[in-house]
N, C-alpha and C positions, 0 to 999 in steps of 0.2 A: 573337567574344569573344577572338580571338587578338590578338597585338600586344604592346605594352609591358606588362611585368608591373606596373608602377606604376599602370596604368589598371584592373587587374583588381580587382573589388569582392570583399571578403571576405564570405562568407556563413556557411559552416560551419567553415572553416579559413583560416589566414593564408597567402595565396599567396606571400608574401615569405619564408616559412619553409621549411626543408628538414628539419633534424633538431634536435629540442629535447632535448638530453642531460639538462638539469636536470628536465625534465618526466618523462622516463623514470626518472630516479633517484628522484623523488618517488613514482612508481607502485610501483617495486620495493620501496622502503622501507616503503610502506603497502599492501602486497598484500592484507592482510586487510580494509582499508577499500575498496579499489577493485575487488576481486574477492571479495566476501564469501561467495559461494556457489561459489567455485572455478571449475571447468571450466564448470558450468552458466551462470554469469554471463558468462564469456568468449564462449560460444556465443550467448547472448542479445544481447550487444553487437553482434555481426555480423548476426544475424537482424533486429535493429531497423533496420538500413540497408536490408535487403531489404523490410521493411515500409514504409519511407519511399517506396521506389520504387513499391511496389504502390499506396500511397495516392495518389501523384501521377498514376497512370495508371488507377486504378479497380480494378485487380486485378493479381496477380502470383504467381509460383511460386518456391519455394525448396526446395532439397534439402540436407539435413544428412547427410553421409557420415562413417561411422566407419571408419577405415583400420586395417589390421593392425599398422602400426608405431606405433599410439597417437595418430596425428594425427587431426584432424577437419577436414573441409572444409564450407564453407557456400557454396552456389552459387545465384544468382538469375538471373532473366531480365529485369532492368531495363535501363536505358540505358547502364550502365557508369559508372565513376567519371569525373568531369569531367577531361578531358585537353586541353591547349591547346598552341599553338606560340608561343613568345615572339619578341621582335623580332630575336633572333639565330638563329632557325630551330630552336631547341632544343625538343624535346617535353617538356612539364612536366605531371605528374599532380598533381592536388590532393593535398596532403600529409596524407591522412587517417590514415596509419599512424604517421607520425613527428612529428606535432605535435598539440596538444590540439584537441578539438572545442570551438569557441567558444560553442556553444549550451548545452553540458551540463557540461563538466568542473569548472568552479568554482562550480557551482550545485547544491547538494544537494537543492534543491526541484524539480529538473528532472524530466522524465518518469520514471515508475517502470516498470521492466521487469516481466515476469510473475513474477519471483522476489521482487518487492516492494522491490528495491533501486534506487537512482537510476541512470539511464543516464549514462555518462561518455564513451563514444566508443571507436572501434576502436584508438586508440593504447594503451589498456589491454591489449588482446589482444596487440598487438605487443610491448609491454614485458615481458609475463609469459610469453612463448613462447621456447623455444630457437631456433626458426626459424618463419618465416611467409612464404608465397608468395602474392602478390596478383596475380591475372591479371584483366585488365580488357579487355572487348570492347565497342567502340563502333562506330557506323556509319562513322566516319572512321579506324578503325584499332584494332589490338589490341596490348597490351603486357603484360609481366610483370616483376616485381621480387621479389627475395628479401631478407628482413630477418632479422637475428639479434638478439634482445632489443631490437627496435625500430630497430636501426641498418641502413640499406640496405647490403648487401654486393655488390650487382650494380647495373649501370646499368639504366635503363628499357629493356628488351629487346623489340623487336617480335616478335610471334608471328603465325603464319599465320591469317588470318581464316577463319571457318567458316560465315559467314552468320547468326550469332547475335549478340546483344548481352547484356551482363550482367557480373556480377562473381563471381569465385570466390576465396575466401580459405581457404587450407589452412594449418593451424598445428599445431605440436607444443608443447603447454603445458609449462611447467616441471614437473619430476618431482613436486614436492610437490602439484601440482594435478591430476596425470594420473589417479590411481586412485580419486578420491573419488566419482565419479558418471559414469554413462553414460546418454545420453538414450534414451528409449523412445518408441514411437508415441503412447502416452498423453500424454507430455510435449508432443509437437508438437501434438496435438489441443487441449490447453489453451492453448498459445501462439497457435494460430489463432483462438481465441475472443477473445484479447486484441487481435489485429490482424486485424479483419475485412477480407476482400479478399485476404489472403495465404494461399495454399495451400501447406502444408508437407508434405514427405515425408521419411521416414528411410530411408537406404540403409546397412545394417549389413554391412560387408564383413569383419567379424571373426568372424561366425558360421561354425561348422563348422571 
């Protein structure tokens, strides 16, 4: 699947895109529309991608971690976000954070998440977060990148492989979204009913 970017077929995102500033502006100006349940909806947008991975393989695991600094991370054991090498030898990650999801964003009738609201894509999470770190582990390499309100502020940086695959998204939501809700084990159990095959676990590091 590597080679000339012009030959890469768009499925969920436009490989020719990198950062869509207008897209982010629209999300931030319409935060009540795109994250109607606040933090709950942001977490669900990420878990939905873990559920996609689980569905493609028949099963999967996902851990939602609450950190003491107010950030949340969602980690799965899937294949990792599609990452390719272009004709110039540059490593390119599918722009899932910085551009719209072509399947969902402009389609209010799209899949409904467990909160009853339409799925829009992970760019909503990136746009409405002070910062977000996307770590991506694949069989052919592992990389991480940091975003601030959706804008990449680091290059795609290689990280040491650890023998696993999957995606970890850790984000600090905007302050107005931060204190409205905190997930419980009961929430995750209900989400698992919505996504058969995905095993969800909560790791609350704020306790005590």
